[in-house]
C-alpha positions in Angstrom: 124.7 -43.7 59.4 124.0 -46.4 56.8 120.5 -47.9 56.3 119.7 -51.2 54.6 116.3 -51.5 53.2 114.8 -54.9 52.2 112.8 -55.2 49.0 109.6 -57.0 49.9 108.1 -57.0 46.4 106.6 -60.4 45.5 104.0 -59.9 42.8 106.3 -59.1 39.9 108.9 -61.1 37.9 112.5 -60.3 37.3 115.9 -61.6 36.2 119.5 -60.8 37.2 122.4 -61.0 34.7 126.0 -61.5 35.6 128.8 -61.4 33.1 132.2 -63.3 33.0 134.6 -61.7 30.5 137.3 -63.5 28.7 138.6 -61.1 26.0 136.9 -58.1 27.7 137.4 -57.3 31.4 136.4 -60.0 34.0 133.0 -58.5 35.0 132.0 -57.3 31.5 132.0 -53.7 32.5 130.9 -51.6 29.5 128.7 -54.3 28.0 125.2 -53.5 26.8 122.4 -55.9 27.8 119.0 -55.9 26.2 115.9 -57.9 26.9 112.6 -58.3 25.2 109.7 -59.5 27.3 106.2 -59.4 25.7 105.7 -56.0 24.1 108.4 -54.3 26.3 112.0 -53.8 25.6 114.7 -52.8 28.2 118.4 -51.9 28.0 121.1 -51.7 30.6 124.7 -50.5 30.3 126.8 -52.4 32.8 128.7 -50.0 35.0 129.7 -49.9 38.7 129.0 -46.2 39.1 125.7 -45.4 41.0 124.1 -42.2 42.1 126.3 -39.9 44.1 129.8 -41.0 45.1 128.7 -44.7 45.1 129.2 -47.9 43.2 127.4 -51.3 43.2 128.0 -54.8 42.1 128.4 -55.7 38.4 124.9 -57.2 38.0 122.1 -56.0 35.7 118.6 -56.2 37.1 115.5 -56.3 34.9 111.9 -56.2 36.2 109.4 -57.8 33.8 106.1 -57.2 35.7 103.5 -59.9 35.0 105.6 -61.5 32.3 107.4 -64.7 33.4 109.1 -65.3 30.1 112.1 -63.5 28.5 111.6 -63.7 24.7 115.1 -62.5 23.9 118.2 -61.5 25.8 121.3 -60.1 24.0 124.7 -59.0 25.3 127.0 -56.7 23.3 130.5 -57.1 24.8 133.2 -54.4 24.6 135.3 -56.7 22.5 132.7 -56.7 19.8 131.2 -60.1 20.6 127.4 -60.3 20.5 125.4 -63.2 22.1 121.6 -63.7 21.8 119.5 -66.1 23.9 115.8 -66.9 23.5 112.9 -68.1 25.6 114.4 -67.8 29.0 112.4 -68.2 32.3 112.1 -65.2 34.6 113.0 -65.2 38.3 116.5 -66.5 37.6 120.1 -65.4 37.9 121.8 -65.9 34.6 125.6 -66.0 34.3 126.9 -65.4 30.8 130.4 -66.1 29.7 132.0 -64.2 26.8 133.3 -66.4 23.9 137.0 -66.8 24.0 137.7 -66.6 20.3 138.4 -63.4 18.3 135.0 -61.7 17.4 134.1 -61.6 13.7 134.3 -58.0 12.6 131.1 -57.0 10.8 131.6 -55.5 7.3 130.3 -52.0 7.5 128.7 -50.8 4.4 130.1 -47.5 3.2 127.2 -45.1 2.8 127.8 -42.2 0.5 126.9 -38.9 2.2 124.4 -36.7 0.5 126.5 -33.5 0.8 130.2 -32.8 1.2 132.3 -29.7 1.9 133.0 -27.9 -1.4 136.6 -26.6 -2.1 136.1 -23.1 -3.4 137.6 -19.7 -2.7 134.1 -18.6 -1.5 134.6 -20.8 1.5 137.5 -18.6 2.6 135.3 -15.6 3.2 135.1 -14.7 6.9 132.6 -12.7 8.9 134.6 -10.8 11.6 132.5 -9.7 14.5 133.4 -6.7 16.5 133.2 -7.5 20.2 130.8 -5.3 22.0 129.4 -5.4 25.6 125.6 -5.2 25.2 125.2 -5.7 29.0 127.0 -2.4 29.8 123.9 -0.7 28.5 121.2 -3.1 29.5 122.6 -5.4 32.2 119.6 -7.8 32.3 119.4 -8.5 28.5 118.4 -12.1 27.9 120.6 -12.1 24.8 123.1 -10.0 22.8 121.8 -8.0 19.8 125.2 -7.1 18.5 126.0 -10.4 16.8 123.0 -11.3 14.7 124.6 -11.4 11.3 125.9 -12.0 8.7 123.3 -11.7 5.9 124.0 -12.8 2.3 122.6 -12.2 -1.1 122.9 -13.5 -4.7 122.4 -11.5 -7.9 123.9 -11.1 -11.4 125.5 -7.7 -11.1 127.5 -7.7 -14.3 125.0 -9.3 -16.7 127.2 -12.3 -17.6 124.5 -14.8 -16.8 125.7 -16.1 -13.4 124.9 -14.7 -9.9 127.4 -12.8 -7.9 127.5 -12.6 -4.1 127.4 -10.2 -1.2 128.4 -11.2 2.4 127.3 -8.7 5.0 130.0 -7.2 7.3 130.1 -6.4 11.0 130.8 -3.0 12.4 134.3 -1.8 11.3 134.5 -4.8 8.8 132.9 -3.8 5.5 130.7 -6.2 3.6 132.3 -8.2 0.8 131.2 -8.0 -2.8 132.2 -11.1 -4.8 132.2 -11.5 -8.5 131.3 -15.0 -9.9 133.9 -15.9 -12.6 132.3 -19.3 -13.5 131.8 -22.7 -11.8 133.4 -22.5 -8.4 135.6 -19.5 -9.2 135.2 -16.1 -7.4 137.1 -12.8 -7.0 136.6 -10.1 -4.4 135.7 -6.6 -5.6 137.6 -4.4 -3.2 137.1 -0.7 -2.2 134.4 1.5 -3.6 131.2 2.8 -2.0 130.5 -0.4 0.0 133.9 -0.4 1.7 133.4 3.3 2.6 130.5 2.3 4.9 132.4 0.0 7.2 131.2 1.9 10.3 127.8 0.4 9.7 126.7 -3.1 10.9 125.2 -5.0 8.0 122.1 -7.1 8.4 119.9 -8.1 5.5 121.1 -7.4 1.9 119.2 -7.5 -1.4 120.0 -7.3 -5.1 117.2 -5.7 -7.1 116.6 -3.2 -9.9 115.8 -0.1 -7.9 115.9 2.5 -10.7 114.4 0.4 -13.6 117.6 0.6 -15.7 117.8 -3.1 -16.3 120.7 -4.0 -13.8 120.7 -5.0 -10.2 121.4 -2.5 -7.5 122.3 -3.4 -3.9 120.3 -2.5 -0.7 121.9 -3.1 2.7 120.1 -2.8 6.0 122.0 -1.1 8.8 121.5 -2.7 12.2 123.2 -3.7 15.5 123.3 -1.9 18.8 126.9 -0.6 18.9 125.5 3.0 18.9 122.7 5.0 20.4 119.1 5.3 19.4 118.6 7.4 16.2 122.3 7.4 15.4 122.8 8.3 11.7 125.1 5.2 11.3 121.8 3.3 11.3 120.7 4.7 8.0 120.1 2.0 5.4 122.2 2.2 2.2 121.3 1.8 -1.5 124.2 1.3 -4.0 123.4 1.9 -7.7 125.0 -0.3 -10.3 126.5 1.1 -13.5 125.6 -2.2 -15.3 129.1 -3.6 -15.1 129.1 -4.4 -11.3 130.6 -1.1 -10.1 128.5 0.6 -7.4 128.1 4.2 -6.2 126.0 5.3 -3.3 122.5 6.5 -4.2 122.0 10.3 -3.9 120.6 11.6 -0.6 116.8 11.6 -0.7 116.6 8.3 -2.6 115.8 6.7 0.7 113.8 8.3 3.5 115.5 9.1 6.7 115.6 5.7 8.6 117.7 5.9 11.7 116.5 2.6 13.0 118.4 -0.7 13.7 117.0 -3.0 11.1 117.0 -6.7 10.2 115.6 -7.9 6.9 114.8 -6.5 3.5 112.6 -8.1 0.9 111.0 -6.8 -2.3 108.0 -7.3 -4.5 105.8 -5.2 -6.7 103.0 -4.9 -4.1 101.3 -2.0 -5.9 101.4 -3.6 -9.4 103.0 -0.6 -11.1 105.9 -2.6 -12.7 108.8 -1.8 -10.3 109.9 -3.3 -7.0 108.9 -2.0 -3.6 110.5 -2.8 -0.3 109.7 -4.0 3.2 112.4 -3.2 5.7 112.0 -4.8 9.1 113.1 -3.0 12.3 115.0 -5.4 14.6 115.8 -3.6 17.9 115.9 -0.1 19.5 119.5 0.3 20.8 119.4 0.4 24.6 115.6 -0.2 24.8 115.2 -3.9 24.1 112.4 -5.3 23.9 110.5 -2.3 22.7 109.3 -2.2 19.1 111.4 -0.4 16.5 110.1 1.1 13.3 109.5 -1.0 10.2 109.0 0.4 6.7 106.9 -0.2 3.7 108.8 1.7 0.9 107.0 2.4 -2.4 109.2 2.8 -5.4 108.3 6.0 -7.2 110.6 6.4 -10.2 113.6 5.1 -8.4 113.0 7.0 -5.2 111.5 5.3 -2.2 108.6 6.8 -0.3 107.6 5.7 3.2 103.9 4.7 2.8 103.7 2.5 6.0 101.3 4.7 7.9 98.9 5.2 4.9 99.0 1.7 3.3 100.0 -0.6 6.2 99.5 1.2 9.5 99.6 -2.0 11.6 103.1 -2.8 10.2 105.0 0.2 11.6 105.7 -0.8 15.2 104.1 -4.2 15.8 107.3 -5.8 17.1 111.0 -6.8 16.6 111.2 -8.1 13.1 113.5 -11.0 12.4 112.5 -12.0 8.8 109.8 -11.6 6.2 108.8 -12.9 2.8 106.5 -11.6 0.0 104.2 -14.5 -1.1 100.6 -15.1 -2.3 99.2 -16.5 1.0 95.5 -16.4 0.0 95.6 -17.4 -3.6 94.4 -14.1 -5.2 97.6 -13.7 -7.3 98.7 -10.6 -5.3 101.9 -10.7 -3.1 101.1 -10.7 0.6 103.7 -10.1 3.3 104.4 -12.6 6.1 106.6 -11.3 8.9 108.3 -13.2 11.7 108.9 -11.5 15.1 110.8 -11.8 18.4 108.3 -11.8 21.3 105.3 -11.8 19.0 103.2 -14.0 16.7 104.0 -14.4 13.0 101.8 -12.0 11.2 100.2 -12.2 7.7 99.6 -8.8 6.0 97.1 -9.4 3.1 97.4 -7.3 0.0 93.9 -6.0 -0.7 95.0 -4.0 -3.8 95.2 -0.7 -2.1 97.3 -1.6 1.0 98.3 -4.3 3.5 95.9 -5.3 6.3 96.3 -8.0 9.0 93.7 -10.1 10.7 95.6 -12.3 13.2 92.6 -14.4 14.0 91.8 -15.1 10.4 95.3 -16.4 9.8 95.1 -18.8 12.8 98.5 -17.5 14.1 97.4 -15.1 16.8 98.4 -17.3 19.7 101.8 -18.4 18.3 103.9 -16.0 20.3 107.5 -16.9 19.7 111.1 -16.0 19.2 110.8 -16.7 15.5 113.9 -16.2 13.3 113.4 -17.2 9.7 110.8 -18.1 7.1 110.9 -20.0 3.8 108.0 -20.8 1.4 106.9 -23.7 -0.8 104.1 -26.1 -1.4 105.1 -28.8 1.1 101.8 -30.8 1.0 101.3 -30.8 -2.8 97.9 -29.1 -2.7 98.7 -26.2 -5.0 99.0 -23.4 -2.4 102.1 -22.0 -0.6 103.0 -23.2 2.9 105.8 -21.9 5.1 108.7 -23.3 7.1 109.6 -21.2 10.2 112.6 -21.4 12.4 112.3 -20.7 16.2 114.5 -21.1 19.3 113.7 -24.8 19.8 113.1 -26.7 23.0 116.6 -27.5 24.2 117.1 -24.4 26.4 116.1 -23.3 29.9 113.0 -21.8 28.4 109.9 -24.1 28.2 106.8 -22.0 27.7 103.2 -23.1 27.3 100.1 -21.3 26.0 98.7 -20.9 29.5 102.1 -20.5 31.2 104.2 -18.4 28.9 107.6 -16.9 29.4 107.1 -13.2 30.1 109.4 -10.1 29.9 108.5 -6.8 31.6 110.1 -3.5 30.7 109.6 -0.7 33.1 110.8 1.5 35.9 111.0 -0.9 38.8 113.4 1.0 41.0 112.0 4.6 40.8 115.1 6.0 38.9 113.1 6.9 35.8 115.0 4.3 33.7 113.4 1.2 32.4 114.8 -2.2 33.2 114.2 -5.7 31.8 112.7 -8.4 34.1 112.3 -11.9 32.7 109.7 -14.2 34.3 108.4 -17.8 34.1 105.5 -19.7 35.7 106.1 -22.5 38.2 103.0 -24.1 39.8 101.0 -21.2 38.4 103.2 -18.7 40.3 105.1 -16.0 38.3 108.8 -16.1 39.3 111.9 -14.2 38.1 114.2 -16.0 35.7 117.3 -14.0 36.8 118.6 -14.4 40.3 119.3 -12.0 43.2 122.9 -11.3 42.2 122.4 -10.1 38.6 119.1 -8.5 39.4 120.5 -6.4 42.2 123.5 -5.3 40.1 120.9 -3.6 37.9 118.5 -2.6 40.7 120.4 -2.2 44.0 117.2 -1.7 46.0 116.7 -5.4 45.9 119.7 -5.9 48.3 117.9 -4.0 51.0 114.5 -5.6 50.2 115.8 -9.1 50.2 118.7 -9.6 52.7 119.3 -13.2 51.7 119.3 -15.3 48.5 116.7 -17.6 50.2 114.2 -14.8 50.8 114.6 -13.7 47.1 114.2 -17.2 45.9 110.9 -17.7 47.8 109.3 -14.5 46.6 107.0 -14.2 43.7 107.5 -11.6 41.0 104.7 -9.5 42.4 106.3 -9.6 45.9 109.7 -8.5 44.4 108.6 -5.7 42.1 104.9 -5.0 43.2 101.8 -5.7 41.0 101.4 -2.0 40.3 104.9 -1.6 38.7 104.5 -4.8 36.8 101.1 -3.7 35.4 102.5 -0.3 34.4 105.4 -1.8 32.5 105.4 -3.0 28.9 104.7 -6.7 28.8 105.7 -9.3 26.2 105.3 -13.1 26.1 106.4 -16.2 24.3 104.2 -19.4 24.2 105.8 -21.4 21.3 109.5 -22.1 20.7 109.2 -25.0 18.4 110.4 -24.6 14.8 107.7 -25.9 12.4 105.5 -25.7 9.3 102.6 -23.4 8.6 100.2 -25.5 6.5 98.0 -23.3 4.3 94.3 -24.1 3.6 94.6 -22.0 0.4 92.9 -19.0 1.9 95.6 -17.7 4.2 94.5 -19.6 7.2 97.3 -21.8 8.8 97.8 -24.8 11.0 101.1 -25.0 12.8 102.9 -28.3 12.9 106.2 -28.6 14.9 109.1 -30.2 13.2 110.5 -33.5 14.7 112.1 -33.3 18.1 115.7 -33.5 16.9 115.1 -30.3 14.9 114.3 -28.5 18.2 117.8 -29.3 19.7 119.0 -25.8 19.2 117.8 -22.3 18.0 117.1 -22.4 14.2 118.0 -19.4 12.0 118.5 -19.8 8.3 115.9 -22.2 6.8 115.3 -23.3 3.2 112.6 -25.3 1.4 113.9 -27.1 -1.7 113.9 -30.6 -3.2 117.5 -31.7 -2.6 117.1 -35.3 -3.8 114.8 -34.8 -6.8 111.9 -37.0 -5.6 109.3 -34.2 -6.3 108.8 -33.4 -2.6 110.1 -30.3 -0.9 112.7 -30.9 1.9 113.9 -28.6 4.7 117.4 -27.6 5.6 117.8 -25.5 8.8 121.0 -24.1 10.3 121.2 -23.8 14.1 122.9 -22.5 17.3 123.1 -19.1 19.0 126.2 -17.9 20.9 124.4 -14.7 22.1 122.5 -15.6 25.3 123.5 -13.8 28.4 126.6 -15.4 30.2 124.7 -17.3 32.9 122.7 -19.1 30.2 125.7 -19.8 28.0 125.8 -20.8 24.3 122.7 -22.5 22.9 124.7 -24.8 20.7 123.4 -28.3 20.6 122.8 -28.4 16.9 124.9 -29.5 13.9 122.2 -28.1 11.4 119.4 -30.4 10.3 118.2 -31.8 7.0 114.6 -33.1 6.9 113.2 -35.1 4.0 109.6 -34.3 3.0 107.0 -36.8 2.0 104.9 -34.4 -0.1 102.1 -34.5 2.4 103.4 -32.0 4.9 105.4 -34.4 7.1 109.2 -34.5 7.5 111.7 -37.1 8.5 115.1 -36.0 10.0 118.3 -37.2 8.3 121.3 -37.5 10.6 124.3 -35.3 10.0 126.3 -38.5 9.7 124.2 -39.5 6.6 123.6 -36.0 5.2 127.2 -34.8 5.5 125.9 -31.4 6.7 127.8 -30.6 9.8 128.0 -27.0 11.1 128.5 -26.6 14.8 129.3 -22.9 14.9 127.0 -19.9 15.5 125.3 -20.1 12.1 122.8 -17.5 10.8 122.1 -17.1 7.1 121.5 -19.8 4.6 121.3 -19.7 0.8 121.4 -22.3 -2.0 123.0 -21.9 -5.4 124.3 -24.3 -8.1 128.0 -23.5 -7.9 129.4 -26.3 -10.1 126.9 -26.2 -13.0 125.5 -29.7 -12.5 121.9 -28.5 -12.0 121.8 -29.3 -8.2 122.0 -26.6 -5.7 124.8 -26.3 -3.1 124.1 -24.9 0.4 126.0 -21.8 1.5 125.9 -21.1 5.3 126.8 -17.8 6.9 128.5 -18.1 10.3 128.7 -15.3 12.8 132.4 -14.5 13.4 133.4 -17.4 11.2 134.1 -18.7 7.7 131.4 -19.5 5.2 130.5 -23.1 5.0 129.7 -24.5 1.6 128.3 -28.0 0.9 128.0 -29.5 -2.5 125.0 -31.7 -3.4 126.5 -35.0 -4.4 123.3 -36.2 -6.1 123.2 -39.8 -5.0 120.0 -40.4 -7.0 119.3 -40.7 -10.7 116.5 -38.1 -10.6 116.8 -35.1 -12.8 116.1 -31.4 -12.4 115.1 -28.6 -14.7 116.0 -25.0 -13.8 113.9 -22.0 -15.0 115.1 -18.4 -15.1 112.5 -15.7 -15.8 113.5 -12.7 -17.9 111.3 -9.8 -16.7 111.1 -6.2 -17.8 113.3 -3.3 -16.5 112.3 -2.6 -12.9 111.7 -6.3 -12.2 114.3 -8.1 -14.3 114.0 -11.5 -12.6 110.2 -11.7 -12.5 110.0 -11.4 -8.7 106.5 -12.3 -7.5 105.7 -14.5 -10.5 103.8 -17.8 -9.8 105.3 -20.7 -11.8 103.4 -23.9 -12.4 104.9 -27.0 -13.9 103.0 -30.0 -15.4 104.8 -33.3 -14.9 104.5 -36.3 -17.3 103.0 -38.4 -14.4 100.0 -36.1 -14.3 101.0 -34.1 -11.2 101.3 -30.4 -11.0 103.9 -28.3 -9.0 103.7 -24.7 -8.1 106.4 -22.3 -7.0 107.0 -18.5 -6.6 109.9 -16.2 -7.4 111.2 -14.6 -4.2 113.7 -11.9 -3.5 114.6 -12.2 0.2 113.6 -15.0 2.5 115.0 -17.4 5.2 117.0 -15.4 7.7 118.9 -12.4 6.3 119.1 -14.3 3.0 118.5 -13.9 -0.7 118.6 -16.9 -2.9 119.2 -16.7 -6.7 115.8 -16.2 -8.5 116.1 -19.6 -10.3 113.1 -21.9 -10.0 113.9 -25.6 -10.0 111.5 -28.6 -10.5 112.9 -32.1 -10.0 111.4 -35.3 -11.1 112.2 -39.0 -11.0 114.3 -40.3 -13.9 111.2 -41.9 -15.5 109.3 -38.5 -15.5 109.8 -35.1 -17.0 108.4 -31.6 -16.9 106.2 -31.1 -20.0 104.8 -27.6 -19.6 105.5 -24.5 -17.6 103.1 -21.7 -17.1 103.9 -18.3 -15.5 101.6 -15.8 -14.0 103.6 -12.6 -14.2 103.3 -9.7 -11.7 101.5 -7.6 -14.3 98.7 -10.2 -14.6 99.8 -11.7 -17.9 100.3 -15.4 -18.4 102.7 -17.3 -20.5 102.8 -21.0 -21.3 106.0 -22.8 -22.5 106.2 -26.3 -23.8 109.3 -28.1 -22.5 111.3 -30.1 -25.1 112.8 -33.5 -24.2 116.2 -33.3 -22.5 115.9 -29.7 -21.4 117.8 -28.9 -18.1 117.8 -25.1 -18.1 115.4 -22.7 -19.8 114.8 -19.0 -19.8 111.2 -17.6 -20.1 110.7 -14.0 -21.2 107.9 -11.9 -19.9 105.3 -11.2 -22.6 105.1 -7.6 -23.9 
């Protein structure tokens, strides 16, 4: 039956627009019509399609409310013609005819992109994922945990002055050790101890001097879930360097027994004894997601690593599933603190009090930011002299939309009386807690639901408590997420933070690798974040709306997105790690992007500005040859001051080269650099005119 409803509105104004095409189609289908009336702007795309299996007449209708005047009406025809009309009366039907002549083609200005793909042999490196069915072990997993790599690391393994490269491998595909042979030239070091460990799934990797012999050794975290809990294949690995870039596996006992599926590794001299200690994050317990794995604080004792977590950082051991971490001076006391990102938990700041690490979540201001955090990068984004942090999260373009009072929840417990724990995801709708997964997949994991709910309708109408009972839910382990935006942690200088989400376009997909650096040399730190996740459970599908995102900083803590069309940074795959390195020797860093089950992506900085950059490498003592943990301050000729730290492990499963860069406008220059070294000493270096790269040695 068809109904016709008459519109009796009389108090508002409107116009109707008909089009007559000459060069385009007769009704102007495909044209874009815009009007401006008072402070309001409206747009219509002329099409016949309407609603569901319906079409209408080729007329555009605009309501203008109390405004009886159209300030401007414009028509963009499919042919390329554009017509503009001003000062039209409302309550009229306007018929507009397309000009018959050939439209004048506008001269598009060619805009040079900021970055472009770099032709180098490094771009041919591929991470080859081993397919694994996570859901055969835990059918109701919200995501796979077997494809979270690759990690990557940079370090000078052969002492020739340029950084070499390690790309983590997947299970049954060994990690790749790459020698840097000069600008843009690389060769693969095949075989050896690294290749012998192909059964392990690599996660984070780190070059550092573990045994204080003056060269860089290699630590690789073993992770993944293609094994059972406590499987020896999960033991992390340390490879010792002979000084020429050849590695042998460290003797048994160098590392403690660590049969845990890990994620990140990062180092700093947290105990101030001159050598580098480690934090190793636990990522997941195989077969027991989302329970907390073990994380480790490893103290370097004459080249052997002692697990001091329980005595020096007891809150660090099993707080949650670690995704990333960074050592950084969060509270301005010149000691390295540890900031850790978690999955299903808030970001946590562990303050170094000189005798251990302690955390006060309320003091940091981060206690209510429960998220699915992935990566963290550090830098002074608001130019106030302290260190702030950029953090990547899952974004807001998914089926998950939590709020502080209505979080996403996950319950892990025995709901069917079998003695085995099962995952139950839940969300709030109208203040009622409901299951996220439906009757089909839930009953496949817990068949009792088929008898309890005979129909899909009855299951759909039931609350979570009605499905699983309040008692069983309360007896389970409960986790939540309240914040999925990627954003900035603005530091007040004392280790207390304010969270500011990045612009909406940066939330279009899950973010992983994230980096803070000044790509254009204007003196302000910018952000580059790589995105997408192919690991959600099959009903959800790929979270892959991103192309990666470059954001320009204003030096005051705010960021403006730059479109991929302008930036040239386009990566649509399942991207994970991100590092930066000057590969062509021009002083400007390229971006290197690690792709899960795909080739490396490398983008060269085409430096479209006339700004200049000075690069600083620190020469530390044996045990900390690159000055990790040093605080570097630069004085600029315009009177401003910049501050940076030397990190070893940051972002997501990433280690950048230890080079510190300060960029200035062409009219300015760096005049002085002071370094607060990890041993408490300070050095001051005057910078001569025209310097672009300097080395500063640690005082005796």
